[in-house]
C-alpha angles and dihedrals in degrees: 000000000000122000093248091055090047089053092048093050092045092049090050090051091049088054090050090051091050091050090048091052090050090051094045094047093047091101116239108046130170128230088247091057091051090051091047092052091049091048092051095050099039102084098045093042088055095044092051093046101250092145100174093053093040092053093047091049091047092053094047093044089050089064088073092065091047089061093234114090094164093102089061089081089058089053094049096097091048091050092048091051092050091048092051093048091047092050090056090050091047091052090052091047091051091051090051094047093048092048090048093049091053090053098049 
């Protein structure tokens, strides 16, 4: 994968994280919305190597198949924290990728 594609994918993921934070911080949120956010972030978090977020999303998304998504609300704060930490890492990664692309 070329550096420009890596930058593009990382920027798209950063936008997804920002949208997820907006949804999660909106106030009243349902268990289904928490599961939906986790489901949306899970594949890209895993693909880009953000293991903590990916694992959290996997566990929350797995509640859907159990038939009881109620516990997702209890995991909301943890998910929000992982999203915020990952967004900081993504911003650093983007800075590094952009610096690298200018050098090379």
